[in-house]
Backbone as a ProteinNet text record, in pm:
[ID]
protein_1_A
[PRIMARY]
XXXXXXXXXXXXXXXXXXXXXXXXXXXXXXXXXXXXXXXXXXXXXXXXXXXXXXXXXXXXXXXXXXXXXXXXXXXXXXXXXXXXXXXXXXXXXXXXXXXXXXXXXXXXXXXXXXXXXXXXXXXXXXXXXXXXXXXXXXXXXXXXXXXXXXXXXXXXXXXXXXXXXXXXXXXXXXXXXXXXXXXXXXXXXXXXXXXXXXXXXXXXXXXXXXXXXXXXXXXXXXXXXXXXXXXXXXXXXXXXXXXXXXXXXXXXXXXXXXXXXXXXXXXXXXXXXXXXXXXXXXXXXXXX
[TERTIARY]
-407.8	-282.2	-171.1	-50.9	62.9	106.7	178.9	234.2	325.8	407.1	498.6	419.9	304.8	221.2	170.8	127.6	77.7	189.9	310.1	422.6	454.1	450.4	479	374.3	245.5	139.5	157.4	193.1	215.4	333.4	440.4	556.5	520.3	444.3	403.2	318.7	222.6	137.4	220.9	315.9	401.4	485	536.1	615.9	534.2	408.9	323.3	292.7	270	244.6	365.5	486.1	607.9	620.1	586.4	588.5	487.1	371.3	270.1	324	394.7	454.6	555.6	638.1	736.6	667.6	555.3	476.3	427.5	381.4	330.7	443.5	564.5	678.8	703.7	703.4	726.4	617.4	495.3	384	381.5	464.5	471.2	371.4	300.8	204.1	273	342.5	426.4	344.4	229.5	145.3	96.2	53.4	11.3	128.7	246.2	365.3	394.6	391.9	418.1	314.8	189.4	83.6	106.1	147.1	170.2	291.9	395.7	510.4	467.5	381.1	329.6	250.8	165	84	172.5	276.4	367.6	435.8	482.9	553.9	459.6	333.6	236.5	203.8	196.3	164.1	283.2	402.6	524.3	622.1	616.7	702.7	851.1	892.3	1032.4	1075	979.2	1008.8	1064.4	1183.3	1239.7	1275.3	1304.9	1334.9	1214.9	1095.5	975.3	965.8	1006.2	1006.7	1105.4	1219.8	1319.9	1267.6	1206.2	1151.5	1036.5	955.4	846.1	900.2	1002.4	1061.3	1117.1	1177.6	1232.7	1123	1011.7	900.8	844.7	830.7	779	876.4	1005.6	1105.4	1090.1	1071.3	1052.9	928.8	826.8	702.3	709.9	821.6	834.2	720.4	688.2	575.8	612.2	514.6	533.7	549.5	513.1	524	663.3	754.5	886.1	962.2	965	1042.8	996.1	864.4	811.2	847.6	856.9	892.9	1036.5	1127.2	1266	1278.2	1200.2	1202.6	1152.6	1049.4	994.9	1097	1166.1	1270	1383.4	1420.7	1529.5	1494.3	1367.5	1325.9	1332.8	1319.7	1330.2	1475.1	1559.6	1701.6	1779.4	1863.3	1942.7	2040.8	2103.8	2205	2141.4	2024.6	1956.4	1907.2	1858.4	1813.4	1929	2044.7	2161.8	2202.5	2202.9	2242.3	2142.6	2014.1	1911.6	1914.3	1925.3	1923.9	2047.7	2164.5	2286.3	2279	2210	2196	2112.1	1995.6	1909.8	1969.6	2041.6	2108.9	2217.4	2287.4	2389.3	2325.2	2210.4	2138.3	2103	2053.5	2018.1	2139.2	2253.3	2375.8	2418.3	2414.4	2455.3	2359.8	2232.5	2131.3	2149.9	2217.9	2231.7	2363	2446.1	2573.5	2553.6	2648.2	2641.5	2680.5	2618	2651.2	2730.2	2835.5	2911.9	3029.4	3117.3	3231.7	3327.3	3399.1	3496.8	3637.4	3731.1	3870	3946.9	3880.9	3948.1	3877.3	3904.7	3844.4	3911.1	3903.8	3952.6	3846	3719.8	3609.3	3494.1	3436.6	3315.3	3201.7	3103.9	2991.7	2866.9	2817.1	2695.5	2581.5	2472.4	2359.8	2256.9	2199.6	2105.1	1968.7	1887.9	1748.6	1669.6	1544	1461.2	1464	1486.3	1486.1	1343	1328.6	1198.1	1165.8	1039.6	998.4	1074.1	1127.6	1204.6	1355	1394.5	1534.2	1622.3	1563.9	1643.6	1658.1	1763.7	1787.9	1694.5	1643.5	1561.2	1651.9	1590.1	1667.8	1733.1	1667.1	1722.4	1851.3	1851.4	1971.2	2080.1	2041.4	2140	2212.7	2139.4	2204.3	2308.6	2277.2	2374.1	2501	2482.4	2597.4	2679.9	2615.7	2690.5	2778.1	2723.2	2801.7	2917.4	2889.3	2992.3	3106.1	3071.5	3177.3	3267.4	3210.3	3292.7	3383.8	3331.7	3414.3	3526.5	3494.4	3596.1	3708.4	3673.1	3774.6	3862.6	3799.5	3874.3	3959.2	3918.3	3987.1	4029.4	4133	4169.3	4214	4250.7	4296.3	4183.1	4066.9	3954.9	3884	3845.2	3757.3	3613.3	3528	3387.9	3301	3218	3126.7	2985.2	2925.9	2785.2	2704.7	2597.9	2526.5	2376.9	2323.9	2180.2	2145.3	2051.4	2008.9	1891.4	1829.5	1711.2	1588.8	1523.7	1408.6	1292.5	1172.7	1057.5	1028.4	982.4	934.2	1041.9	1159.8	1268.2	1364.9	1423.9	1523.2	1664.4	1677.1	1806.9	1846.8	1970.9	2014.4	2046	2019.4	2053.9	2203.2	2283.9	2429.6	2483	2427.1	2475.9	2447.3	2331.7	2297.1	2386	2411.4	2496.1	2639.9	2692.3	2829.4	2842.6	2744	2747.7	2746.2	2662.1	2653.3	2783.4	2845.3	2972.6	3081.6	3081.9	3178.5	3154.2	3027.2	2994.2	3039.4	3042.5	3085.2	3237.3	3307.1	3452.6	3523.7	3450.4	3513.9	3563.9	3691	3750.6	3686.2	3665.1	3598.2	3670.8	3804.5	3879.9	3864.1	3810.1	3787.5	3650.8	3562.9	3423.3	3399.6	3350.8	3311.6	3159.9	3108.7	2964.9	2904.4	2810.4	2735.1	2591.3	2549	2420.6	2317.2	2333.7	2241.9	2151.1	2186.5	2110.5	1972.5	1875.6	1736.4	1685.6	1761.2	1718.9	1842.7	1822	1934.7	2022	1959.6	2038.1	2126.5	2073.2	2154.3	2262.4	2234.4	2340.5	2461.6	2435.7	2544.4	2608.5	2526.9	2581.6	2670.8	2627.1	2711.7	2827.1	2799.1	2901.5	3020.2	2994	3104.5	3196.8	3142.8	3227.1	3321.6	3267.8	3353.2	3460.5	3420.5	3516.1	3628.1	3591.9	3692.7	3790.1	3736.1	3821.9	3921.4	3880.3	3967.1	4049.7	4035.2	4104.1	4072.1	3949.2	3906.6	3878.6	3941.4	3920.9	3840.3	3830.5	3749.7	3657.4	3531.4	3429	3346.5	3317.6	3218.6	3091.7	2978.7	2849.5	2775.1	2733.9	2659.7	2515.3	2423.4	2280.8	2213.7	2086.4	2019.2	1934.1	1897.3	1819.4	1673.8	1608.9	1659.3	1732.1	1741.8	1805.2	1951.6	2018.6	2161	2189.9	2105.8	2126.1	2116.2	2019.3	2003.9	2126.3	2168.8	2281.4	2410	2434.6	2556	2554.2	2439.6	2427.6	2458.5	2403.6	2425.9	2572.5	2635.2	2775.2	2863.2	2834.1	2912.5	2890.7	2769	2738.8	2814.2	2865.3	2944.3	3074	3122	3246.7	3370.3	3358.5	3467.5	3548.7	3509.9	3573.9	3622.4	3736	3788	3706.6	3652.2	3576.9	3470.3	3348.3	3238.8	3181.9	3188.8	3146.2	3024.9	2914.9	2797.6	2806.6	2773.6	2767.3	2631.5	2555.7	2420.6	2421.6	2336.2	2323.2	2204.8	2137.7	2018.3	2005.7	1923.6	1902.6	1850.6	1880.8	1843.5	1692.6	1652.1	1511.6	1502.4	1388.5	1370.8	1382.5	1444.7	1454.2	1326.4	1224.7	1091.8	1085.5	975.6	956.1	954.1	895	888	1028	1108.9	1244.4	1330.6	1310.5	1385.3	1351.3	1224.2	1183.6	1243.1	1246	1304.7	1454.3	1519.4	1661.7	1684.8	1602.4	1610.6	1593.7	1491.8	1463.6	1585.4	1643.1	1756.9	1881	1899.1	2013.9	2003	1883.4	1864.1	1885.8	1838.5	1860.4	2009.6	2080.5	2224.7	2295.2	2244	2302.1	2255.2	2174.9	2136.9	1996.2	1916.7	1778.3	1696.7	1611.5	1541.2	1408.1	1385.3	1260.5	1216.2	1091.7	1039.1	985.9	1072.7	1037.2	996.8	1016.5	983.8	832.2	782.7	639.7	610.8	515.4	473.6	321	259.1	111.8	54.4	123.2	74.9	77	182	192.2	85.5	55.9	-49.4	-182.9	-211.2	-335.4	-338	-223.8	-217.4	-234	-192	-216.7	-366.3	-444.5	-589.9	-644.8	-591.1	-638.9	-622	-507.7	-480.3	-533.7	-573.7	-620.7	-748.1	-742.1	-858.4	-881.8	-792.6	-809.4	-744.9	-808.9	-752.1	-658	-528.8	-430.1	-427.4	-455.5	-449.4	-553.3	-665.4	-767.3	-731.7	-696.9	-668.5	-557.8	-447.8	-332.6	-359.4	-430.5	-452	-555.3	-646.4	-754.5	-735.6	-621.5	-596.6	-589.1	-646.7	-648.2	-547.2
-226.5	-199.2	-287.2	-235.8	-311.9	-416.7	-516.4	-620.3	-557.6	-459.3	-395.4	-325.9	-264.4	-198.3	-295.1	-414.4	-515.4	-561.8	-581.6	-624.8	-521.7	-394.9	-289.8	-289.9	-307.1	-309.7	-426.5	-540.2	-656.6	-632.6	-572.9	-545.5	-447.2	-344.7	-246.2	-312.4	-395	-463.3	-554.2	-626.7	-716.1	-639.2	-522.2	-441.6	-398.2	-359.6	-319.3	-439.3	-555.2	-676.1	-714.2	-697	-725.7	-628.8	-502.3	-404.6	-443.4	-493	-538.9	-657.3	-747.9	-862.2	-814.9	-716.1	-662.6	-602.8	-536.9	-481.6	-593	-703.7	-813.8	-879.3	-886	-937.8	-848.9	-716.4	-621.7	-633.4	-665.2	-679.3	-816.7	-909.1	-1041.6	-1141.6	-1107.7	-1201.7	-1273.6	-1382.6	-1449.4	-1523.2	-1575.9	-1644.8	-1547.1	-1428.5	-1326.3	-1280.1	-1268.9	-1228.6	-1329.5	-1458.4	-1562.3	-1557.7	-1531	-1524.6	-1408.6	-1292.6	-1177.6	-1197.5	-1261	-1293.7	-1389.8	-1483.4	-1578.4	-1505.2	-1412.4	-1339.1	-1255.2	-1196	-1115.5	-1201.2	-1319.7	-1405.4	-1465.4	-1483.8	-1537.5	-1435.5	-1308.8	-1202.9	-1172.2	-1169.3	-1138.6	-1254	-1354	-1472.4	-1440.8	-1323.5	-1286.7	-1235.9	-1223.8	-1171.2	-1283	-1332	-1445.6	-1408.9	-1281.8	-1241.8	-1267.9	-1246.9	-1273.3	-1420.9	-1508.4	-1651.8	-1684.7	-1617.3	-1641.1	-1598.8	-1480.4	-1433.6	-1524.5	-1573.1	-1662.8	-1791.2	-1849.4	-1971.8	-1949.3	-1832.1	-1800.7	-1786.8	-1723.2	-1709.1	-1846.5	-1933.9	-2067.8	-2146.3	-2123	-2188.7	-2142.2	-2012.3	-1959.5	-2017.9	-2045.8	-2103.5	-2254.8	-2316.4	-2462.7	-2525.2	-2463	-2506.3	-2627.3	-2714.9	-2830.8	-2787.9	-2663.5	-2613.3	-2560.4	-2560.6	-2501.2	-2571.7	-2704.6	-2778.6	-2745.1	-2738.5	-2704.2	-2563.5	-2472.1	-2334.1	-2324.5	-2401.7	-2400.3	-2464.1	-2570.4	-2633.2	-2537.4	-2462.8	-2365.9	-2256.9	-2209.6	-2108.7	-2165.7	-2290.5	-2352.1	-2367.6	-2394.4	-2407.2	-2272.9	-2164.5	-2030.9	-1989	-2021.3	-1985	-2066.4	-2155.6	-2238.5	-2154.9	-2057.6	-1977.3	-1894.1	-1836.1	-1756.3	-1845.1	-1963.2	-2056.9	-2097.5	-2125.6	-2163.9	-2051.4	-1927.7	-1814.2	-1792.8	-1798.5	-1775.8	-1884.2	-2010.3	-2120.3	-2117.9	-2090.5	-2084.2	-1969.7	-1862.5	-1747.5	-1782.9	-1843.3	-1875.8	-1989.6	-2081	-2187.2	-2129.5	-2026.6	-1961.3	-1896.1	-1832.2	-1772.6	-1879.8	-1994.3	-2103	-2151.2	-2157.4	-2202.1	-2102.9	-1974.9	-1873.4	-1868.2	-1898.8	-1884.2	-1980.3	-2091.4	-2191.2	-2176.1	-2079.7	-2062.5	-1998.6	-2025.4	-1972	-1823.8	-1748.8	-1608.9	-1594	-1515.5	-1498	-1406	-1402.1	-1312.2	-1354	-1255.9	-1281.9	-1267.9	-1336.5	-1328.9	-1214.4	-1132.3	-1018.5	-970	-842.9	-786.1	-653.7	-614.7	-483.7	-376.5	-419	-323.8	-382.7	-301.3	-337.3	-255.2	-320.9	-253	-271.7	-163.3	-171.6	-106.9	-180.5	-137.8	-62.5	38.8	124.4	62.5	134.2	95.8	225.5	220.7	341.2	420.9	552	640.6	673.8	726.5	777.1	901.3	945.1	1059.5	1187.2	1196.5	1315	1292.5	1185.3	1166.6	1103.8	1024.9	957.9	809.6	748.4	605.4	522.1	413.9	319.7	231.8	160.4	69	-39.8	-80.3	-183.2	-134.3	-9	46.6	69.9	114.6	137	7.5	-104.4	-233	-266.8	-240.5	-265.4	-182.3	-59.2	29.6	-10.5	-61.3	-108.5	-227.6	-320.5	-435.1	-386.5	-289.8	-236.5	-171.4	-97.2	-31.5	-134.2	-246.4	-351.1	-416.1	-438.5	-494	-397.9	-268.4	-168.5	-166.3	-191.1	-198.4	-321.4	-434	-559.2	-557.5	-477.1	-472.3	-328.3	-280.9	-138.2	-91	-181.6	-140.8	-136.2	-184	-189.7	-54.9	-16.1	99	55.4	153.8	125.8	203	131.7	193.7	192.9	311.2	321.5	348.7	274	278	298.6	405.4	428.8	571.9	591.5	725	775.2	881.5	938.6	865.4	789.2	708.1	741.9	748.7	777.1	925.8	971.9	1109.4	1208.8	1161.6	1250.6	1275.5	1395.9	1429.5	1394.1	1340.5	1305.2	1166.6	1149.9	1018.7	929	800.5	703.6	706.6	717.6	711.8	825	944.8	1057.1	1035.7	982.6	952.6	840.4	740.7	628.4	674.2	758.9	807.5	885.7	969.3	1047.5	957.1	853.3	762.6	684.2	641.9	569.3	657.6	785.1	875.3	884	887.1	889.9	762.8	652.9	524.5	506.6	607.1	603.3	564.4	549.9	516.8	645.8	651.7	773.9	812.9	942.4	992.3	951.5	950.1	918.9	773.9	689.6	548.9	527.7	625.5	606.7	659.3	572.7	608.3	620.2	723.2	752.3	738.1	643.8	622.7	662.8	778.1	834.5	838.5	753.2	758.5	636	523.4	400	406.9	344.4	344.2	204.9	103.1	-33.9	-122.7	-252	-342.2	-354.5	-366.8	-379.5	-256.8	-138.2	-17.6	-10	-59.5	-70.5	-141.7	-252.1	-334.2	-267.2	-211.2	-149.9	-30.1	53.7	165.8	117.5	21	-27.7	-90.2	-160.6	-225.1	-121.1	-4.4	103.1	155.4	173.6	216.5	111	-16.1	-124.2	-123.6	-100.4	-96.4	19.4	134.7	251	224	139.6	108.2	-18.6	-77.9	-204.5	-312.9	-312.1	-409.9	-544.3	-649.6	-784.2	-871.3	-827.3	-901.4	-803.3	-842.3	-751.7	-822.6	-752	-795.8	-715.3	-782.3	-715.5	-724.4	-610.2	-605.6	-565.9	-651.5	-624.1	-724.6	-749.2	-854.5	-937.3	-1055.5	-1144.2	-1098.3	-1124.2	-1198.3	-1110.7	-981.7	-888.7	-923.8	-976.9	-1006	-1108.4	-1209.3	-1312.4	-1253.3	-1165.1	-1105.1	-1021.2	-934.1	-846	-925.1	-1026.2	-1106.6	-1182.9	-1238.5	-1311.9	-1222	-1101.1	-1009.6	-970	-941.7	-901	-1014.9	-1137.3	-1251.3	-1274.7	-1253	-1276.4	-1181.4	-1069.9	-981.3	-1049	-1144.8	-1212.7	-1126.7	-1017.3	-921	-932.8	-1026.3	-1032.3	-1174	-1181.4	-1310.9	-1369	-1279.9	-1325.9	-1223.2	-1272.6	-1189.4	-1258.4	-1191.2	-1252.6	-1179.8	-1250.9	-1187.7	-1187.6	-1076.5	-1066.7	-1008	-1083.2	-1042	-958	-857.6	-770.6	-809	-917.7	-959	-1110.6	-1169.7	-1314.2	-1358.3	-1483.2	-1536.5	-1534.3	-1494.2	-1500.6	-1588	-1649.8	-1741.8	-1668.8	-1737.2	-1686	-1729.7	-1645	-1680.4	-1685.8	-1741.1	-1747	-1607.1	-1511.9	-1374.4	-1314	-1330.9	-1276.6	-1350.3	-1481.6	-1557.7	-1508.1	-1483.3	-1436	-1298.2	-1211.5	-1078.9	-1089.3	-1186.3	-1208	-1262.3	-1358.5	-1406.9	-1290.4	-1207.7	-1093.2	-1003.2	-961.7	-870	-936.8	-1066.5	-1138.5	-1146.9	-1173.7	-1178.9	-1041.3	-938.6	-802.3	-769.2	-811.2	-787.3	-855.8	-970.7	-1046.2	-996.9	-889.8	-829.6	-859.3	-933.2	-959	-832.2	-801.8	-673.3	-685	-588.3	-584.1	-439.3	-414.2	-277.5	-252.8	-199.8	-188.6	-47.4	52	187.6	207.6	271.4	295.4	443.1	470.2	606.9	610.1	730.9	738.8	683.2	709.5	658	505.4	448.9	303.5	244.5	312.6	265.1	258.3	359.6	360.5	246.5	218.2	110.1	-26.4	-40.3	-164.4	-195.1	-90.5	-106.9	-140.3	-74.7	-96.5	-241.7	-302.3	-436.1	-546.9	-514.4	-617.3	-681.9	-809	-881.7	-869.7	-802	-785.2	-901.4	-950.2	-1054.8	-987.8	-999.7	-927.4	-977.5	-1105.4	-1158.8	-1092.1	-1049.7	-977.7	-829.9	-771.7	-628.6	-587.8	-663.1	-624.5	-644.8	-748.9	-776.8	-685.1	-629.8	-550.5	-401.5	-363.8	-220.4	-146.4	-28.2	52.5	165.5
-1285.5	-1214	-1269.6	-1273.9	-1325.8	-1226.2	-1276.9	-1189.6	-1085.3	-1124.8	-1030	-918.7	-955.5	-855.4	-751.3	-794.9	-700.1	-608.5	-663.6	-581.2	-474.3	-512.4	-415.2	-304.9	-339.8	-240.2	-143.7	-196.5	-110.7	-16	-68.9	15.3	126.9	93.2	193.3	301.2	260.9	358.1	447.1	388.3	465.6	567.2	526.8	618.9	740.4	716.8	828	917.1	855.8	933.3	1019.2	965.5	1042.7	1160.2	1135.1	1244.5	1352.2	1309	1405.7	1485.7	1419	1488.6	1592.8	1555.9	1650.2	1772	1749	1859.1	1951.5	1895	1976.8	2057.8	2001.5	2078.3	2199.1	2176	2285.8	2392.1	2349.7	2443.5	2510.3	2462	2522.6	2468.5	2360.3	2300.9	2185.1	2216.7	2117.5	2012.9	2050.9	1952.1	1846	1888.9	1792.4	1706.8	1768.4	1692.2	1582.3	1617.3	1518.2	1406.1	1442.7	1341	1244.5	1298.1	1210.5	1122.4	1174.1	1088.6	977.8	1011.6	912	803.4	843.7	747.5	655.5	711.7	629.5	524	565	470.6	367	403.4	307.7	198.8	237.8	142.5	51.5	111.5	35	51.6	-36.4	-22.6	-13.6	-61	-52.8	84.7	177.1	310.5	399.3	365.2	438.2	581	608.1	745	836.1	781.5	860.4	897.4	805.9	835.2	946.6	946.7	1051.4	1187.9	1193.9	1320.9	1367.4	1272.6	1309.7	1370.3	1308.4	1361	1501.4	1522.8	1654.7	1759.2	1722.1	1817.2	1855.5	1757.3	1784.9	1872.5	1854.8	1939.7	2084.7	2103	2238.5	2304.7	2225	2276	2294.2	2253.1	2252.3	2172.2	2060	1977.7	1892.1	1873.4	1785.7	1639.8	1609.9	1472.8	1440	1537.8	1514.2	1401.9	1405.5	1305.4	1163.7	1145.6	1014.3	972	1070	1039	987.9	1050.1	1002.5	864	839.5	707.7	600.4	634.1	538.8	509.2	613.4	593	508.2	534.1	459.1	310.7	283.5	144.2	71.5	148	87.9	71.7	171.1	163.7	266	217.5	309.3	390.3	327.2	397.6	508.2	480.3	581.8	695.2	660.1	763.1	853.5	794.6	873.8	969.3	919.5	1002.5	1116.4	1084.3	1186.8	1293.4	1250.2	1345.5	1434.4	1376.4	1456.9	1558.3	1521.3	1611.6	1733.5	1711.7	1827.2	1909.3	1845	1920.2	2010.8	1962.3	2044.5	2166.3	2147.3	2260.9	2362.9	2316.7	2407.3	2486.4	2420.5	2487	2594.8	2562	2658.9	2777.8	2754	2858.4	2974.3	2953.8	3060	3137.1	3099.7	3167.8	3305.3	3395	3530.3	3531.5	3623.4	3642	3771.1	3768.8	3890.5	3869.4	3966.1	3959.4	3848.1	3795.5	3689.8	3745.5	3681.5	3727.7	3661.4	3582.5	3522	3398.2	3361.8	3242.5	3210.8	3083.5	3041.9	3062.6	3055.6	3059.9	3140.2	3228.1	3302.3	3242.1	3184.1	3120.4	3206.9	3261.9	3343	3264.9	3254.6	3171.9	3254.9	3193.6	3263.3	3283.7	3359.6	3383.9	3394.4	3351.9	3343.8	3475.6	3463	3578.7	3620.8	3739.6	3781.6	3699	3704.8	3622.7	3656.3	3779	3815.8	3802.2	3729.3	3693.8	3798.9	3888.9	3991.7	3959.5	4011.4	3989.4	4076.9	4019.8	4096.2	4182.3	4276.7	4360.2	4274.9	4170.2	4081.7	4016.8	3970.4	3908.7	4012.8	4131.2	4237	4273.4	4272.6	4301.7	4195.4	4069.8	3962	3984.1	4027	4045.7	4167.3	4270.3	4387.4	4350.9	4272.7	4226.1	4138.4	4052.7	3963.5	4042.2	4146.6	4225.1	4292.4	4337.6	4398.7	4295	4175.1	4068.2	4031.8	4027.6	3993.7	4096.8	4223.2	4327.8	4309.6	4275	4256.1	4130.1	4030.8	3901.2	3872.8	3938.4	3930.8	3793.5	3704.5	3571.2	3468.2	3506.6	3411.5	3403.6	3281.7	3264.7	3292.8	3323.4	3354.7	3256.3	3181.4	3085.2	3141.1	3156.2	3196.6	3070.6	3050.8	2923.5	2944	2882.8	2890.3	2857.7	2766.3	2727	2808.5	2759.7	2824.1	2771.5	2858	2819.3	2912.5	2858	2942	2949.4	3065.9	3079.1	3120.3	3150.9	3191.2	3076.3	3076	2974.7	3020.3	3140.7	3197.1	3147.6	3104.3	3058.9	3178.2	3161.4	3265.3	3293.1	3187.6	3202	3288.8	3274.4	3354.1	3502.2	3534.2	3673.1	3726.8	3643.2	3683.5	3710.2	3623.1	3641.5	3771.5	3799.7	3923.2	4046	4042.4	4156.7	4174.5	4065.7	4076.1	4137.7	4102.6	4164.3	4315.1	4354.3	4496.9	4567.2	4493.2	4549.6	4544.8	4495.2	4500.6	4372.9	4261.6	4133.6	4069.5	4037.1	3982	3849.2	3830.3	3709.9	3582.4	3586.7	3465	3421.5	3508.1	3471	3407.7	3418.4	3377.6	3236.5	3149.5	3012.8	3009.9	2944.2	2948.3	2809.7	2795.3	2670.2	2699	2646	2685.2	2572.8	2470.7	2356	2342.5	2400.6	2377.8	2441.6	2373.1	2421	2453.7	2418.6	2448.3	2455.8	2480.4	2501.1	2377.2	2261	2138.4	2117.9	2143.8	2128.9	2237.1	2359.6	2460.7	2402.6	2334.6	2280.5	2159.4	2072.4	1951.2	1984.1	2076	2117.2	2204.3	2292.6	2384.4	2314.2	2205.8	2133.6	2071.6	2037.8	1984.1	2092.6	2214.1	2325.2	2353.1	2350	2375.3	2271.6	2146.6	2040.3	2062	2104.3	2128.8	2241.9	2336.5	2450.7	2426.9	2306.8	2275.3	2377.8	2424.2	2525.3	2459.9	2510.6	2458.5	2554.5	2679.8	2777.2	2848.5	2862.6	2915	3021.7	3129.3	3227.9	3203	3196.4	3181.3	3313.5	3366.2	3492.5	3464.6	3505.6	3497.5	3590.4	3570.7	3646.7	3552	3596.5	3511.4	3505.1	3390.5	3273.8	3171.2	3198.4	3104.9	3079.7	3181.5	3170.8	3061.9	3051.8	2949.4	2809.9	2789.6	2657.2	2620.9	2712.7	2684.5	2659.8	2743	2726.9	2595.1	2560.8	2434.6	2315.9	2316.4	2204.4	2193.7	2307	2303.9	2252.7	2293.3	2245.2	2096.3	2050.5	1909.2	1816.2	1868.6	1782.5	1739.8	1819.7	1788.1	1805.6	1878.5	1888.8	2018	2105.4	2236.8	2267.7	2334.7	2376.1	2491.8	2573.9	2689.8	2726.6	2749.5	2798.6	2921.9	3036.1	3162.3	3218.4	3242.3	3302.2	3454.8	3517.2	3662.7	3699.8	3777.7	3814.3	3941.3	3943.2	4060.1	4147.3	4113.1	4187.9	4181.5	4269.5	4264.3	4128.3	4094.7	3962.9	3942.9	3822.6	3782	3657.5	3640.8	3528.3	3395.1	3298.3	3161.6	3090.8	3096.3	3048.2	2896.1	2846	2701.2	2640.6	2711.3	2659.7	2650.3	2755.9	2752.7	2650.2	2638.8	2538.4	2398.1	2372	2238.9	2209.7	2311.6	2291.6	2264.7	2329.5	2305.3	2164.8	2122.3	1984.2	1886.3	1912.5	1823.3	1808.9	1922.2	1915.8	1856.4	1885.3	1829.5	1676.9	1627.1	1482.1	1419.8	1486.2	1434.9	1433.2	1535.8	1541.5	1424.9	1382.7	1272	1134.9	1133.9	1006.8	959.2	1036.4	997.5	1019.9	923	923.9	995.3	1085.3	1159.9	1168	1129.5	1133.1	1273.7	1360.6	1501.6	1544.2	1457.9	1498.4	1501.1	1607.8	1624.1	1595.8	1509.1	1479.5	1481.2	1498	1493.4	1364.2	1252	1124.5	1123.9	1181.1	1185.1	1275.9	1387.4	1476.8	1402.2	1320.7	1244.3	1143.3	1082.8	984.6	1050.4	1177.1	1249.3	1248.2	1275.3	1280	1142	1039.6	903	859	892	839.7	929	1052	1143.3	1087.6	1061.1	1011.6	863	790	645.9	571.7	469.3	384.7	286.3	312.7	231.7	88.2	66.8	-69.6	-158.2	-98.5	-172.8	-181.6	-66.5	-60.6	-157	-156.5	-238.1	-386	-420.3	-562.8	-625.8	-544	-602	-580.7	-519.3	-495.7	-628.2	-629.3	-752	-743.9
[MASK]
++++++++++++++++++++++++++++++++++++++++++++++++++++++++++++++++++++++++++++++++++++++++++++++++++++++++++++++++++++++++++++++++++++++++++++++++++++++++++++++++++++++++++++++++++++++++++++++++++++++++++++++++++++++++++++++++++++++++++++++++++++++++++++++++++++++++++++++++++++++++++++++++

C-alpha cells in the first residue's frame, strides 16, 4: 500500500473515533469521550481539533490531566490552543453570572423544548412562554423570536406551537418571528443570529431554563455580534453540571470553527462497533 493510502486510512479511522467521542459527550460519559478523542489524535497526529475537544472534556471533569492536555495541544499549534482555551474560559466566565430581569432589549429570543408525541407543548416550554409574554409586555418595542424545529416523533415544529401560544397570551402576531428549522442549541443560535441581524438587534434577551440557558447565552455572546446578551430563566436555578458544561464547551468550540463529526447514521453506528477495542496503529498500517 502507498504512503498516501495509509494516511487516508488513518484519517478515516480518526474521523470515526471523533464521531464516537461526540456520541459519548451526548450520552454524558465524559471519560469515554476524552479517551476517544485521545485515540483519534494518536492515530492521526494532524487531528488537532480532537486534542482541543479532549482538553475541554478533561476541564469539565476537573481532571488532573487537563494541564497536560493543553500543553500537548499547544505543542501541536499555539494559535489553535489559544483559541480553544479562550473559548472554554469564556464559557466559564459566563456560567457564573447572575440570571434575572433585563432593563431592555431589541429582541427576546425564547428557545424551544421537545414537544409531546402528539405535538403539544410541555409544561417546561409553557413556562418559558409565560415568562416571554411578561417580558414582551414590559418591552413593547422588542421583537420576539421563537426558535425550534420539528424534533422527535412529531412533524410539528416547536416554533409554530410557541408562536400560537404567545398569541393566546396576548403577544401581537406582527411582533413574533418564527425560526422553525433548528434541531439543537447550536442551531438555535446559528439561525437566531441571522434573524437578529435582519432586525438590526444589538441587545438580546435569551429565555430558557438552567442549565440550558447558560449554554445558549454563552454561544450567543461568543459570536461577538451583540452589545448585550441577557439571560432570563423560566425556572429555579439548577446546577451547571459537568455534563452540561462539557456540552457547552463542545458547542462553543464548534461555533468557533472546530470540527466535530456529530451526525449519526446507521453506517456510522456499525463503524462504532468495528473500531471498538481495535488497535488502530495495527489496523491502519496493515490495511490492504
